[in-house]
TORLUMVO-530786 format. One line per 3 residues: their letters; for each residue x, y, z of N, C-alpha, C, O. Coordinates in pm, 1 decimal, always signed. Layout:
TORLUMVO-530786
A	X:Y:Z:X:Y:Z:X:Y:Z:X:Y:Z | ...
END
This chain:
TORLUMVO-530786
MTL	+9633.8:+15178.0:+6896.1:+9731.7:+15147.9:+7000.4:+9862.2:+15105.0:+6933.6:+9862.0:+15027.7:+6837.9 | +9971.0:+15155.5:+6984.6:+10098.4:+15114.4:+6928.3:+10190.4:+15051.1:+7031.3:+10287.6:+14985.3:+6994.0 | +10162.6:+15069.1:+7160.0:+10249.4:+15016.1:+7265.6:+10171.7:+14920.4:+7355.4:+10064.2:+14953.9:+7405.1
LFI	+10227.1:+14801.1:+7375.7:+10161.5:+14698.9:+7456.6:+10260.7:+14638.6:+7554.5:+10369.4:+14595.7:+7515.9 | +10222.4:+14635.8:+7681.9:+10301.5:+14567.6:+7784.7:+10232.1:+14437.2:+7818.8:+10114.4:+14436.5:+7854.5 | +10304.9:+14326.6:+7807.8:+10252.2:+14195.1:+7844.5:+10327.5:+14150.1:+7968.4:+10446.2:+14118.2:+7962.6
NGS	+10257.3:+14148.0:+8079.2:+10314.0:+14107.6:+8207.9:+10300.4:+13956.5:+8222.4:+10189.7:+13903.9:+8234.2 | +10413.6:+13887.5:+8221.3:+10414.2:+13742.4:+8233.7:+10416.9:+13692.9:+8376.8:+10418.6:+13572.2:+8400.4 | +10417.3:+13784.0:+8472.2:+10420.5:+13744.2:+8612.9:+10282.8:+13702.2:+8661.1:+10182.1:+13756.0:+8615.0
PRK	+10276.7:+13606.8:+8753.3:+10147.7:+13573.2:+8813.1:+10099.8:+13680.4:+8912.2:+9986.5:+13675.3:+8960.2 | +10187.0:+13776.9:+8941.9:+10149.2:+13885.6:+9033.6:+10125.2:+14013.4:+8953.1:+10216.5:+14066.0:+8889.5 | +10002.5:+14061.9:+8956.7:+9965.1:+14179.4:+8879.0:+10021.6:+14308.9:+8936.5:+10022.8:+14411.1:+8867.9
HGN	+10068.0:+14306.1:+9060.4:+10121.4:+14427.2:+9122.8:+10261.6:+14402.9:+9177.4:+10306.7:+14473.7:+9267.5 | +10330.1:+14303.4:+9123.2:+10463.7:+14268.3:+9170.0:+10571.6:+14351.2:+9102.0:+10542.7:+14449.5:+9033.8 | +10695.2:+14310.2:+9121.7:+10809.1:+14384.3:+9068.9:+10811.1:+14390.3:+8916.1:+10848.9:+14492.6:+8859.0
TAT	+10771.5:+14283.8:+8850.3:+10771.8:+14284.3:+8703.7:+10669.1:+14382.8:+8649.9:+10699.3:+14460.7:+8559.5 | +10549.2:+14380.3:+8704.1:+10445.8:+14474.8:+8661.9:+10489.8:+14618.1:+8690.2:+10469.3:+14707.3:+8607.9 | +10549.7:+14639.6:+8805.9:+10596.3:+14773.4:+8841.4:+10705.0:+14819.9:+8745.8:+10705.0:+14935.6:+8703.5
LGE	+10797.7:+14731.0:+8711.3:+10903.6:+14767.2:+8617.8:+10844.7:+14803.9:+8481.5:+10885.6:+14902.4:+8420.1 | +10749.7:+14725.0:+8435.4:+10685.7:+14754.1:+8306.8:+10616.6:+14888.9:+8306.3:+10628.0:+14964.9:+8210.1 | +10545.6:+14918.4:+8412.8:+10475.0:+15046.9:+8419.0:+10573.4:+15163.0:+8431.1:+10549.1:+15270.0:+8375.4
RFL	+10682.9:+15143.8:+8502.3:+10786.0:+15248.3:+8507.9:+10847.5:+15269.4:+8370.3:+10870.2:+15383.0:+8328.8 | +10874.0:+15162.0:+8300.8:+10935.4:+15167.9:+8169.1:+10847.0:+15244.7:+8070.3:+10897.2:+15314.5:+7982.1 | +10717.0:+15231.1:+8085.9:+10622.3:+15290.7:+7990.9:+10547.7:+15411.5:+8045.9:+10452.5:+15458.4:+7983.4
QDY	+10588.2:+15462.1:+8160.0:+10511.3:+15566.5:+8227.4:+10491.7:+15693.8:+8143.8:+10394.6:+15766.1:+8165.7 | +10578.8:+15721.9:+8051.6:+10566.8:+15843.7:+7971.2:+10495.5:+15823.0:+7838.2:+10488.2:+15914.3:+7755.9 | +10442.9:+15702.3:+7817.7:+10382.6:+15669.7:+7689.3:+10243.2:+15610.5:+7708.1:+10220.8:+15531.7:+7799.9
PHS	+10150.0:+15648.4:+7621.6:+10020.7:+15578.6:+7625.8:+10041.8:+15433.1:+7584.7:+10108.4:+15404.8:+7485.1 | +9985.1:+15342.3:+7661.5:+10003.3:+15200.3:+7633.2:+9888.7:+15119.9:+7694.5:+9812.0:+15170.0:+7776.8 | +9879.7:+14997.8:+7653.2:+9786.8:+14901.7:+7713.0:+9868.6:+14795.6:+7784.3:+9983.4:+14769.0:+7748.9
TIH	+9807.3:+14735.5:+7885.6:+9873.5:+14629.7:+7961.5:+9786.8:+14505.2:+7962.0:+9665.7:+14511.8:+7983.2 | +9850.0:+14393.5:+7938.6:+9785.9:+14262.6:+7952.4:+9858.4:+14188.7:+8063.0:+9980.8:+14176.2:+8060.5 | +9783.0:+14140.1:+8159.8:+9837.2:+14051.9:+8263.5:+9799.9:+13909.6:+8222.3:+9682.8:+13872.0:+8228.2
LTD	+9897.4:+13831.7:+8181.1:+9867.4:+13696.4:+8133.2:+9796.3:+13612.7:+8238.1:+9720.7:+13521.8:+8203.9 | +9819.4:+13642.0:+8365.0:+9754.3:+13564.2:+8470.9:+9602.1:+13578.2:+8467.5:+9531.4:+13494.7:+8523.9 | +9551.2:+13681.7:+8402.7:+9406.6:+13702.5:+8391.0:+9343.9:+13623.4:+8276.7:+9221.9:+13623.4:+8260.6
HPL	+9426.9:+13556.0:+8197.5:+9377.8:+13492.2:+8075.7:+9412.7:+13343.8:+8072.4:+9530.4:+13307.6:+8072.7 | +9311.2:+13257.9:+8069.3:+9340.5:+13115.3:+8056.8:+9402.2:+13085.8:+7919.7:+9350.1:+13126.4:+7815.8 | +9513.4:+13014.7:+7922.9:+9582.5:+12975.0:+7800.2:+9615.3:+12826.8:+7807.4:+9663.7:+12777.6:+7909.3
HFV	+9588.7:+12756.3:+7698.5:+9620.8:+12613.4:+7691.4:+9758.8:+12594.8:+7629.6:+9808.2:+12680.0:+7555.8 | +9818.8:+12482.2:+7661.5:+9946.0:+12447.6:+7598.5:+9926.3:+12433.6:+7448.4:+9817.7:+12398.9:+7402.0 | +10032.5:+12461.1:+7372.6:+10025.5:+12444.4:+7228.1:+10006.8:+12295.9:+7196.0:+10064.9:+12209.0:+7261.0
QDN	+9926.4:+12269.7:+7097.0:+9908.1:+12134.0:+7045.9:+9961.3:+12132.4:+6903.1:+9908.4:+12202.1:+6816.6 | +10063.5:+12055.0:+6878.1:+10122.2:+12048.9:+6745.0:+10041.1:+11951.6:+6660.5:+10050.2:+11829.9:+6676.5 | +9961.5:+12008.3:+6570.1:+9870.6:+11927.8:+6487.7:+9921.3:+11906.3:+6345.7:+9843.7:+11871.0:+6256.9
RDT	+10049.4:+11927.1:+6323.8:+10100.8:+11915.3:+6187.4:+10084.3:+11774.9:+6129.1:+10076.1:+11759.8:+6007.2 | +10079.4:+11673.2:+6213.0:+10067.0:+11536.9:+6161.5:+9923.8:+11483.5:+6172.0:+9901.8:+11362.4:+6172.1 | +9827.0:+11575.1:+6180.9:+9686.1:+11536.4:+6190.0:+9604.6:+11615.3:+6088.2:+9658.7:+11697.3:+6014.1
DRP	+9475.5:+11589.9:+6085.4:+9383.8:+11666.2:+6000.4:+9328.6:+11789.0:+6072.3:+9257.6:+11869.7:+6012.3 | +9361.0:+11803.2:+6200.4:+9307.5:+11915.6:+6278.8:+9382.7:+12044.0:+6246.8:+9502.0:+12040.6:+6217.0 | +9312.7:+12157.7:+6253.0:+9380.8:+12285.4:+6229.9:+9474.6:+12318.7:+6345.9:+9454.5:+12273.3:+6458.6
QRD	+9575.8:+12397.4:+6317.0:+9670.3:+12442.5:+6420.4:+9608.8:+12564.7:+6488.8:+9653.2:+12677.8:+6469.0 | +9506.3:+12539.2:+6569.2:+9433.8:+12647.9:+6634.0:+9355.6:+12591.1:+6751.5:+9301.5:+12480.8:+6744.2 | +9350.5:+12667.3:+6859.3:+9268.3:+12632.6:+6976.5:+9191.3:+12758.6:+7013.9:+9247.8:+12852.4:+7070.2
STD	+9063.9:+12760.1:+6982.8:+8983.4:+12879.8:+7010.2:+8905.3:+12867.6:+7140.9:+8809.6:+12941.8:+7162.9 | +8945.5:+12774.6:+7227.7:+8870.8:+12753.4:+7352.2:+8931.3:+12827.8:+7470.9:+8885.6:+12811.0:+7584.0 | +9033.5:+12909.7:+7446.6:+9092.2:+12988.6:+7554.2:+9102.8:+13134.1:+7508.3:+9040.0:+13171.8:+7409.3
DYE	+9179.8:+13214.8:+7577.3:+9188.1:+13358.2:+7546.5:+9298.5:+13394.9:+7448.4:+9319.9:+13513.3:+7422.3 | +9368.4:+13297.9:+7393.9:+9484.1:+13328.5:+7309.8:+9449.3:+13417.0:+7190.0:+9516.0:+13517.8:+7166.6 | +9347.3:+13381.2:+7115.1:+9313.7:+13459.4:+6995.4:+9274.1:+13602.2:+7031.0:+9305.7:+13695.4:+6957.2
QLM	+9205.9:+13619.8:+7142.4:+9171.7:+13754.3:+7190.9:+9298.9:+13833.9:+7221.0:+9309.2:+13951.2:+7185.1 | +9395.4:+13769.8:+7286.8:+9522.2:+13836.7:+7316.8:+9596.2:+13873.7:+7188.8:+9656.4:+13980.8:+7180.3 | +9591.9:+13786.8:+7090.7:+9663.2:+13813.5:+6966.0:+9595.3:+13923.7:+6884.3:+9661.2:+13989.1:+6803.5
TTF	+9467.2:+13944.9:+6903.3:+9400.0:+14058.6:+6838.6:+9459.4:+14188.8:+6891.6:+9484.1:+14282.1:+6815.1 | +9482.1:+14194.8:+7022.5:+9545.4:+14312.9:+7081.9:+9691.1:+14322.2:+7038.8:+9739.3:+14430.5:+7005.6 | +9761.0:+14210.2:+7038.9:+9901.5:+14203.1:+6996.8:+9916.8:+14257.1:+6854.3:+10011.5:+14330.2:+6825.2
AQA	+9823.8:+14221.1:+6766.4:+9830.9:+14260.5:+6625.4:+9827.7:+14411.4:+6607.9:+9885.0:+14463.8:+6512.4 | +9762.2:+14481.1:+6697.8:+9747.5:+14626.2:+6687.0:+9870.6:+14702.1:+6735.5:+9882.1:+14822.3:+6711.5 | +9961.3:+14635.0:+6802.2:+10078.1:+14700.6:+6861.5:+10197.0:+14699.3:+6766.2:+10223.5:+14600.1:+6698.3
DDI	+10267.4:+14811.0:+6762.8:+10393.3:+14817.0:+6689.5:+10510.1:+14779.6:+6780.4:+10608.5:+14720.0:+6736.6 | +10497.1:+14816.0:+6908.0:+10600.9:+14789.7:+7007.8:+10541.2:+14704.7:+7118.1:+10437.3:+14738.8:+7174.7 | +10607.0:+14593.8:+7148.6:+10560.3:+14502.0:+7252.1:+10669.0:+14490.7:+7357.6:+10785.2:+14464.8:+7326.3
VLG	+10630.2:+14510.4:+7482.4:+10721.2:+14493.9:+7595.2:+10677.4:+14369.1:+7669.2:+10566.1:+14363.4:+7721.5 | +10764.3:+14268.9:+7674.1:+10738.2:+14147.3:+7750.3:+10809.6:+14161.0:+7884.4:+10925.9:+14201.0:+7889.9 | +10739.1:+14127.5:+7992.6:+10800.6:+14129.3:+8124.4:+10784.9:+13994.9:+8191.5:+10678.8:+13933.0:+8184.4
TPV	+10891.4:+13949.2:+8257.3:+10884.9:+13823.1:+8330.2:+10980.7:+13823.9:+8448.2:+11092.8:+13873.8:+8438.1 | +10935.9:+13768.6:+8559.6:+11033.4:+13738.5:+8663.9:+11108.8:+13611.5:+8624.1:+11065.7:+13537.2:+8535.9 | +11220.0:+13588.4:+8689.4:+11297.1:+13466.8:+8664.6:+11241.8:+13357.5:+8755.4:+11241.1:+13372.2:+8877.6
YWY	+11195.9:+13248.8:+8696.0:+11147.4:+13132.7:+8770.6:+11232.8:+13013.8:+8731.1:+11225.2:+12967.6:+8617.3 | +11312.9:+12964.1:+8822.0:+11398.8:+12849.8:+8797.4:+11480.6:+12869.7:+8670.0:+11487.4:+12781.4:+8584.5 | +11542.1:+12986.7:+8658.8:+11635.1:+13020.7:+8551.6:+11568.3:+13035.4:+8415.8:+11635.7:+13031.2:+8312.9
GMT	+11438.3:+13052.2:+8414.5:+11366.3:+13072.3:+8289.9:+11252.7:+13170.4:+8307.9:+11231.8:+13224.3:+8416.6 | +11179.3:+13193.0:+8200.0:+11061.2:+13278.2:+8207.1:+10948.7:+13204.1:+8277.1:+10955.3:+13082.5:+8295.1 | +10846.8:+13276.7:+8316.2:+10732.5:+13212.9:+8382.4:+10660.3:+13119.9:+8285.4:+10670.8:+13134.1:+8163.6
GQL	+10587.9:+13025.7:+8341.6:+10507.0:+12935.9:+8260.1:+10404.6:+13011.1:+8177.7:+10378.2:+12975.2:+8063.0 | +10346.5:+13116.1:+8235.9:+10246.1:+13195.4:+8164.0:+10304.1:+13252.3:+8034.8:+10242.8:+13241.9:+7928.5 | +10422.3:+13312.1:+8044.6:+10482.5:+13371.5:+7925.9:+10529.0:+13264.0:+7828.2:+10516.6:+13281.1:+7706.9
KVF	+10581.5:+13155.3:+7879.2:+10627.6:+13046.5:+7791.7:+10511.7:+12987.8:+7711.7:+10525.2:+12964.0:+7591.7 | +10398.4:+12964.4:+7776.8:+10282.2:+12910.8:+7705.4:+10235.6:+13010.7:+7599.5:+10204.7:+12971.9:+7486.8 | +10230.5:+13139.3:+7635.5:+10189.1:+13241.6:+7538.9:+10282.9:+13240.9:+7417.3:+10236.9:+13243.1:+7303.2
MDR	+10411.5:+13237.9:+7441.9:+10506.5:+13237.1:+7330.3:+10500.9:+13106.2:+7251.1:+10515.7:+13108.4:+7128.9 | +10480.3:+12994.1:+7317.2:+10465.0:+12867.9:+7244.9:+10347.9:+12874.6:+7147.5:+10353.4:+12818.5:+7038.1 | +10243.5:+12942.7:+7187.9:+10124.3:+12953.3:+7102.9:+10147.8:+13042.8:+6981.5:+10066.4:+13043.4:+6889.1
WFD	+10257.0:+13118.0:+6980.2:+10288.8:+13194.8:+6859.9:+10298.5:+13102.5:+6739.4:+10278.5:+13145.9:+6626.0 | +10329.0:+12974.8:+6763.4:+10333.4:+12878.3:+6653.6:+10196.4:+12866.8:+6587.6:+10187.3:+12856.7:+6465.2 | +10089.2:+12868.1:+6667.8:+9953.4:+12866.1:+6611.6:+9934.4:+12984.1:+6517.1:+9887.6:+12968.4:+6404.4
SYT	+9971.4:+13102.3:+6565.2:+9953.0:+13223.5:+6485.6:+10037.5:+13220.0:+6359.1:+9989.5:+13252.3:+6250.4 | +10162.6:+13181.0:+6373.9:+10252.8:+13173.0:+6259.1:+10196.9:+13077.2:+6154.3:+10195.6:+13108.8:+6035.3 | +10151.1:+12961.4:+6197.8:+10096.8:+12860.3:+6106.6:+9974.2:+12912.2:+6032.3:+9947.1:+12870.5:+5919.7
NGF	+9900.5:+13003.0:+6095.2:+9779.0:+13056.8:+6034.9:+9799.9:+13193.1:+5969.1:+9703.2:+13264.6:+5942.8 | +9925.5:+13229.3:+5942.3:+9954.5:+13347.4:+5863.4:+9960.3:+13479.3:+5938.7:+9959.0:+13585.1:+5875.8 | +9966.6:+13476.3:+6070.4:+9977.1:+13600.8:+6147.9:+10106.8:+13672.2:+6110.6:+10212.2:+13609.5:+6100.1
DFA	+10098.4:+13802.1:+6091.1:+10215.2:+13879.6:+6050.6:+10285.0:+13939.2:+6172.8:+10242.1:+14041.1:+6227.0 | +10392.2:+13874.5:+6214.5:+10473.7:+13923.3:+6325.1:+10579.0:+14024.5:+6276.7:+10633.2:+14101.0:+6356.4 | +10606.7:+14024.1:+6148.0:+10720.2:+14098.5:+6092.8:+10717.0:+14245.6:+6130.5:+10612.8:+14311.1:+6129.0
NKR	+10834.8:+14294.4:+6164.2:+10861.9:+14435.8:+6191.4:+10806.8:+14487.8:+6323.2:+10820.2:+14606.8:+6351.5 | +10746.4:+14404.2:+6403.6:+10710.5:+14448.2:+6538.6:+10840.0:+14459.4:+6618.7:+10931.3:+14378.3:+6602.9 | +10846.6:+14559.3:+6703.2:+10963.9:+14577.1:+6788.3:+10932.4:+14517.4:+6924.9:+10828.4:+14546.3:+6984.0
LYL	+11023.0:+14434.4:+6974.1:+10999.6:+14366.7:+7101.3:+11109.4:+14400.6:+7201.6:+11228.4:+14392.3:+7171.3 | +11066.9:+14438.7:+7321.3:+11154.8:+14475.3:+7432.0:+11130.7:+14374.8:+7544.2:+11017.1:+14332.9:+7566.2 | +11235.3:+14336.2:+7614.8:+11222.2:+14237.0:+7720.9:+11267.5:+14295.6:+7854.1:+11376.2:+14352.2:+7864.9
LVV	+11181.8:+14280.8:+7955.6:+11213.4:+14320.8:+8092.8:+11219.4:+14195.1:+8177.8:+11126.0:+14115.0:+8178.5 | +11330.1:+14178.2:+8249.7:+11349.8:+14059.9:+8334.0:+11381.5:+14105.7:+8475.8:+11465.8:+14192.9:+8496.8 | +11312.9:+14045.9:+8572.7:+11336.4:+14076.2:+8713.7:+11371.8:+13946.5:+8784.8:+11298.8:+13847.8:+8775.5
GAD	+11484.0:+13947.2:+8855.8:+11524.8:+13828.0:+8928.4:+11599.8:+13863.4:+9054.6:+11653.0:+13973.5:+9068.2 | +11603.5:+13769.3:+9146.5:+11664.1:+13794.1:+9277.5:+11810.6:+13754.4:+9284.8:+11887.2:+13815.7:+9359.1 | +11850.3:+13654.7:+9210.2:+11982.6:+13594.9:+9227.2:+12063.1:+13605.6:+9097.8:+12056.8:+13516.3:+9013.4
APQ	+12137.6:+13713.0:+9081.9:+12223.5:+13736.0:+8965.2:+12152.0:+13711.6:+8832.4:+12198.7:+13632.3:+8750.6 | +12038.9:+13779.1:+8810.4:+11963.9:+13752.9:+8687.2:+12038.5:+13792.8:+8560.0:+12006.9:+13742.6:+8452.1 | +12136.3:+13881.4:+8570.9:+12210.9:+13922.1:+8452.4:+12280.6:+13802.6:+8387.2:+12299.0:+13801.1:+8265.5
TKA	+12318.9:+13703.9:+8465.3:+12383.7:+13585.2:+8409.2:+12292.4:+13462.3:+8412.1:+12290.9:+13383.4:+8317.6 | +12217.4:+13446.6:+8519.3:+12136.8:+13325.2:+8534.2:+12011.0:+13324.2:+8448.7:+11948.1:+13219.7:+8432.1 | +11973.8:+13439.2:+8394.5:+11853.5:+13445.0:+8311.5:+11886.2:+13469.4:+8164.6:+11799.2:+13510.3:+8087.7
LGI	+12009.9:+13444.8:+8125.5:+12047.9:+13466.1:+7985.9:+11964.6:+13381.5:+7889.5:+11940.7:+13421.8:+7775.7 | +11921.2:+13265.3:+7935.2:+11838.2:+13179.5:+7850.5:+11706.2:+13244.3:+7812.3:+11653.0:+13217.4:+7704.7 | +11653.3:+13328.7:+7898.4:+11528.7:+13399.5:+7865.6:+11553.4:+13491.5:+7746.7:+11478.1:+13491.2:+7649.3
TQA	+11659.6:+13569.8:+7756.2:+11692.1:+13661.0:+7646.8:+11715.4:+13583.7:+7518.3:+11666.5:+13623.5:+7412.6 | +11788.8:+13474.6:+7525.6:+11816.2:+13396.4:+7405.4:+11688.3:+13341.9:+7343.6:+11671.9:+13346.8:+7221.7 | +11597.6:+13290.2:+7425.6:+11471.9:+13234.6:+7374.1:+11389.6:+13341.9:+7303.4:+11334.9:+13318.2:+7195.7
VQH	+11381.2:+13459.1:+7364.1:+11303.0:+13567.2:+7304.4:+11372.2:+13618.7:+7178.0:+11306.7:+13642.9:+7076.6 | +11502.8:+13635.2:+7184.3:+11576.7:+13685.0:+7068.4:+11563.8:+13589.0:+6949.1:+11538.7:+13632.9:+6836.8 | +11580.5:+13460.8:+6972.8:+11569.0:+13363.3:+6863.9:+11426.2:+13357.6:+6810.0:+11406.4:+13342.1:+6689.5
SCE	+11327.6:+13369.9:+6896.8:+11187.9:+13372.4:+6851.8:+11163.0:+13493.0:+6762.3:+11096.2:+13482.8:+6659.3 | +11217.4:+13606.9:+6803.0:+11202.3:+13727.7:+6721.8:+11267.4:+13710.1:+6584.3:+11209.7:+13748.9:+6482.7 | +11385.0:+13653.0:+6581.4:+11452.7:+13630.2:+6453.8:+11368.5:+13541.8:+6362.6:+11352.2:+13572.0:+6244.4
WLK	+11315.2:+13433.0:+6417.0:+11237.1:+13338.1:+6338.5:+11108.8:+13401.4:+6284.9:+11066.4:+13373.3:+6172.7 | +11047.1:+13487.9:+6367.6:+10920.0:+13550.0:+6330.8:+10938.7:+13685.6:+6262.6:+10841.1:+13753.0:+6229.6 | +11063.1:+13724.7:+6241.9:+11097.8:+13850.1:+6175.0:+11054.2:+13974.5:+6252.6:+11023.1:+14078.3:+6194.1
MSF	+11052.7:+13961.9:+6385.0:+11032.0:+14078.7:+6470.7:+11169.3:+14137.2:+6501.3:+11271.2:+14069.6:+6486.6 | +11171.3:+14261.0:+6543.1:+11296.0:+14328.4:+6575.2:+11317.3:+14327.3:+6726.7:+11250.7:+14400.3:+6800.1 | +11410.0:+14244.6:+6771.9:+11440.8:+14236.7:+6914.5:+11525.0:+14357.4:+6953.0:+11634.2:+14377.6:+6899.8
QGT	+11473.4:+14437.6:+7046.3:+11539.5:+14562.4:+7085.2:+11638.4:+14545.0:+7199.2:+11728.6:+14627.0:+7216.0 | +11622.6:+14438.8:+7278.1:+11714.5:+14414.1:+7387.6:+11643.0:+14380.4:+7516.9:+11520.4:+14370.7:+7523.0 | +11724.8:+14362.8:+7621.0:+11675.7:+14321.8:+7752.5:+11722.2:+14419.3:+7858.3:+11837.8:+14461.6:+7859.7
ATV	+11630.9:+14454.4:+7946.5:+11666.1:+14526.3:+8068.9:+11648.2:+14428.3:+8183.2:+11540.0:+14372.5:+8201.5 | +11753.6:+14407.3:+8260.1:+11750.7:+14311.9:+8369.6:+11769.9:+14385.1:+8501.1:+11864.2:+14462.5:+8517.8 | +11679.3:+14359.5:+8594.0:+11680.3:+14426.7:+8723.6:+11685.4:+14322.3:+8834.2:+11614.6:+14221.7:+8829.3
TAD	+11769.3:+14346.6:+8933.4:+11777.4:+14258.8:+9049.3:+11681.8:+14310.5:+9156.3:+11696.2:+14422.1:+9206.3 | +11584.5:+14227.3:+9190.1:+11486.1:+14262.4:+9293.1:+11429.8:+14132.8:+9349.6:+11417.3:+14033.5:+9277.9 | +11396.2:+14133.9:+9477.4:+11347.8:+14012.0:+9540.5:+11217.6:+14034.3:+9616.9:+11118.2:+13965.6:+9593.2
GPG	+11218.8:+14129.7:+9707.7:+11103.3:+14148.5:+9794.2:+10993.6:+14232.2:+9731.1:+11018.2:+14308.7:+9637.9 | +10873.0:+14217.2:+9782.4:+10762.0:+14299.8:+9733.5:+10797.6:+14448.2:+9744.0:+10846.4:+14494.0:+9847.4 | +10773.1:+14521.6:+9637.7:+10797.5:+14664.4:+9638.2:+10940.4:+14705.3:+9609.0:+10970.0:+14824.8:+9607.6
DVA	+11030.4:+14610.6:+9585.4:+11170.3:+14646.0:+9559.3:+11185.6:+14738.7:+9438.7:+11257.4:+14838.4:+9446.4 | +11119.4:+14707.3:+9328.4:+11134.2:+14789.5:+9207.5:+11073.3:+14927.5:+9229.5:+11128.6:+15027.8:+9184.4 | +10961.7:+14932.9:+9297.3:+10898.0:+15063.1:+9325.6:+10989.0:+15151.2:+9410.5:+10987.1:+15273.5:+9396.2
AMT	+11067.7:+15091.6:+9497.7:+11153.6:+15168.0:+9588.2:+11287.9:+15205.3:+9526.1:+11362.5:+15283.5:+9584.9 | +11319.9:+15152.0:+9410.3:+11449.7:+15180.6:+9348.9:+11457.3:+15326.7:+9306.8:+11368.6:+15377.8:+9238.5 | +11564.3:+15392.6:+9348.6:+11585.8:+15531.0:+9306.8:+11668.6:+15538.1:+9179.6:+11667.7:+15639.6:+9109.9
DLP	+11739.1:+15432.0:+9149.6:+11814.7:+15426.0:+9025.6:+11801.2:+15285.8:+8967.8:+11798.6:+15186.6:+9040.7 | +11792.9:+15279.9:+8838.7:+11779.5:+15151.9:+8770.7:+11908.2:+15124.4:+8693.4:+11981.7:+15217.7:+8661.3 | +11936.2:+14998.2:+8663.3:+12062.8:+14962.9:+8598.3:+12074.3:+15018.2:+8456.1:+11975.7:+15058.4:+8394.4
GSY	+12197.5:+15018.7:+8406.9:+12224.9:+15069.6:+8273.3:+12144.4:+15002.0:+8163.9:+12104.3:+15067.1:+8067.5 | +12120.0:+14871.3:+8177.4:+12044.7:+14800.0:+8073.4:+11903.4:+14856.9:+8059.9:+11846.4:+14859.1:+7950.9 | +11848.3:+14902.4:+8171.3:+11715.2:+14964.7:+8169.4:+11719.5:+15093.6:+8087.0:+11635.7:+15115.1:+7999.4
WQL	+11816.7:+15178.1:+8115.9:+11825.4:+15308.0:+8049.2:+11860.2:+15292.6:+7901.7:+11814.0:+15371.4:+7819.1 | +11940.2:+15193.1:+7867.4:+11971.6:+15168.0:+7726.4:+11846.7:+15125.9:+7649.4:+11822.4:+15172.6:+7538.1 | +11768.3:+15037.5:+7709.7:+11645.9:+14992.6:+7644.0:+11543.3:+15105.2:+7636.9:+11472.8:+15119.4:+7537.0
AAK	+11535.0:+15185.2:+7743.2:+11442.5:+15299.3:+7743.7:+11479.2:+15399.2:+7633.5:+11390.6:+15458.2:+7571.7 | +11608.1:+15418.4:+7608.7:+11651.7:+15509.2:+7502.2:+11607.7:+15456.6:+7365.4:+11568.6:+15534.5:+7278.5 | +11613.9:+15325.3:+7346.4:+11567.1:+15266.5:+7219.6:+11416.9:+15290.4:+7201.3:+11371.6:+15325.0:+7092.1
LHT	+11340.8:+15271.8:+7308.8:+11196.5:+15295.5:+7300.9:+11169.8:+15442.5:+7268.7:+11083.2:+15474.1:+7187.2 | +11243.6:+15530.6:+7332.5:+11224.1:+15673.8:+7314.0:+11245.8:+15715.2:+7167.9:+11176.5:+15803.9:+7118.2 | +11340.5:+15652.2:+7099.5:+11365.3:+15687.5:+6959.3:+11246.9:+15648.8:+6869.7:+11231.8:+15702.1:+6759.7
QH	+11162.7:+15555.4:+6917.5:+11046.5:+15511.9:+6839.6:+10920.7:+15593.8:+6868.7:+10825.4:+15592.3:+6790.8 | +10921.3:+15665.5:+6981.7:+10798.9:+15737.8:+7022.6:+10828.9:+15880.3:+7049.0:+10739.2:+15956.8:+7084.3
END
């Protein structure tokens, strides 16, 4: 497997999931819905004798799938001007993997953001958080596609998607 979509929305059939599937419709890929996987908050054990690892949830299983992917598409709706809690917890746990020698380097990461109220400006913090995480972990951040949608089925009903979507899709296309 080389392409992985990680849906950070609590809705498995909502606008974010639909956008991800549209984005990847021409490519074989796997999808993970984070809402299906219990994840614990990161525990920073650097000042203890405990290992920086929590094997009591699904995180390590998710990272086994993550490790096999060359291209990762993260999707999140905008919740209170940030990414969902599900995606934030998953990304926070990258510290566990990093501390234990997980090789993030050279993975290409694409970000899909769906929001109702001017997400192009109000969700800039999501892009910054993902971009800075990629820099720190030596992944290649490919960019963000931001779509304005609010009601159920809005993304499915869109006949045209914004320029940021097509720019990011072109980057993916050059890799596959």
